[in-house]
N, C-alpha and C positions, 0 to 999 in steps of 0.2 A: 451632310457636312463634307467639305472638300479637304480641309486639313486643320491640324491643331495650330493655334497661335502660341508661339513660344517666346520667352525672353532669351537673352544671350546665354543664360545659365542652363537652358533646356527645360525650365519649368513651364508646364502647360498653363496658360492664363486665358484660355478661350478657344474659340474655333472660328474658322472662316467658312461661311455657307457656300453652296454651289454658285449663288448669284454674286458672291464677293462681299456680302455683308459680314462685318466683324462683330462677333459676339464675345465680349470680354467677361471673364469670371474670375474671382479671387484665386491667385496662384496656390494658396494653401489647399484649395479644393481640386487642384489639378489631378491628383490620383483618383479621386471619385469620378471626375469627368472622363478620364481615359478608360475607366472600367465600364462607364455607361454608354459612351459614344465612340464609334470607330469611323474612320473615313468612309464615306459612301452612305452612312446612316442618315435617315430623315429625322429631324428633331424639331422641338418646339421650345421657345424660350420667352420668358417674360422679363422685362427690365425697364430701366430708365433710359430715356433717349439721350443721345449725344449728337454733336455736330458731326458732319461727315457721313460715311456709310457704315454706321455701326451703333451699338449701344452696350451698356453695362447690364448684364443679366443678373437677376436675383433668384431665378429658377430656370433650369434647363434640363432637358431629358428627351428620350424617345417619345414618339406620339402615344404609344400604347403602354407606357410604364410610368411609375412615379418619378417625378423630377428630383434632381439634386437641388436643394434650396440653400441659398447663401447662409453661412453661419460663421461665427468667430472661430479662430483656430483653437483646437483642443489643447488643454494644458498638457495632455499626454504627448502631444506632438513634439514637445521640447522646444528650446529656443532655436531660431534659424541660425545657419552657419554664418560666421562672420564674413562680411563681404570680401575682405582681403584673402581669406582662405578659398572662397568661391572663385575669385578672380585668378588665383594661382592655377586653378584647374582648367582654365580656358586655353584653347589652342589657336594658333594662327590659321586663318581661313581666307579663302578667296572664292568669289562667285561671279559668273557672267551669265547674261541672258536677257530676255525681253521681259519687261515689267508686266506682270499679270494683274497685280493688285497694288494699290497705294494704301498704306495703313495710316490711320488717324488716331491721335491721342484723344482723351476725353473732351477737351475743349475744341476739337476739330482741327488742330494743327497737324501737319504731316509729321509722322514719327517713324516712318519706314516704308519699305516696299517688299513685294514678293515677286521674284522672277518666276518664269515658267517651271523651273525645277522644284518650286515649293520652299526654297530656303527663305527664312524670315530675316530680312536685313533691317536692323534697327539703326536709327540715326540718333545721335545724342540730342537731348533737349536743348532748344535754343542754340543750335550750333552756329547760326548766323552766316554760314558759308554756302550751304546747299540751298539753292533757290527752289522752294516748294513747287513753283510753277513748272520747273523742269522735270519733276517727278510725276510722270503720268503713264497710264497704261499704254503700252506699245513702245515706250522709250527703250533704248538699249542701255543696259546697266552693266557696270563693272564695279565691284566693291571688294575691299579687303579690310580685315580687322580681326577681332578675337571673339570666339564663340565656342559652341559645342554641337555635337551631333549625338543623338540618342535614338531610341526606338520610336519616338514621336515625331522626329524631324530634325532639321538642321537650322540653327539660328546664329547670327553674329551681330555684334555691335560694330558698325562701320567706322573706320578711321580714315579711309580714303574711298571716295566714290567717284565714278565716272559715269556721266549721263550723255548718251549720244556722242561719245568720243571726247567729251570735255571733262578733265579731271578736276576734282575739288577735294580739298582736305577738310574733314569735318572736325578734327581736333588734333592736337599734337599726339603722334603715336607714342604709346606708353608701354605696350606689351601687357601680358597677363598679370605679371607681378613686378611692376617697375619698382626698383629700389627707391626708398625715400632718402632725401638728403639727411646727413647726420645733423643732429641738433647739439648745440653747445650748452652746457650748463651755465646758468646765470649766477 
C-alpha cells in the first residue's frame, strides 16, 4: 500500500496500491482499515470492478492475516456528525505539485488527483469546468480549497484548480461554514 485514500473530512475510505490502483472501502470501516494496513504493507483485496484504475473492495487485509470484511455500520457507532458541523471543521488549504495519480469515482469519471506529496485533491461531482482530459499523470497541479490534515494524510475539496498553468474554478468558493441567507417567514 502506498497511501490511504481520504475524503476531505479526513475519513479513510480506501487505499492506493503501489501500482496506483485505487481500492475503495466503506468509510465507516476506516478505523479498522488503518489498524490493519499501514503504508508500505502488502495487501490482498476482493471486490467488485469499477471503471478506471480501481475497484470497490468487500474484503481487504494483509496477506497472512484475516481480512476486514464489509459490514453495515454498528448501531453503537452512533449517528454520523451533521455535514454542517463537519464542514465547519475544515481549513483552507493549498497544494502544488506534479500529478502522481488520477482518481476515479465508481462509474469511471475523474473525481480527483494525487500530487507527488500524497495530498488527496477531490473535485466536486459534475463540476463541468475542469476538463478530465487535462488531469493526467505528469501534469503540474495547483489547487486550493478546504480540507483536513490528520495522522493518515491530507485531503481537500478543490474550489480552484490549475493544471499546467491554466486556472479553472470548480465551484463558487464558499468556505468551510458559509453563512446561509436568512429566510423570511411566509
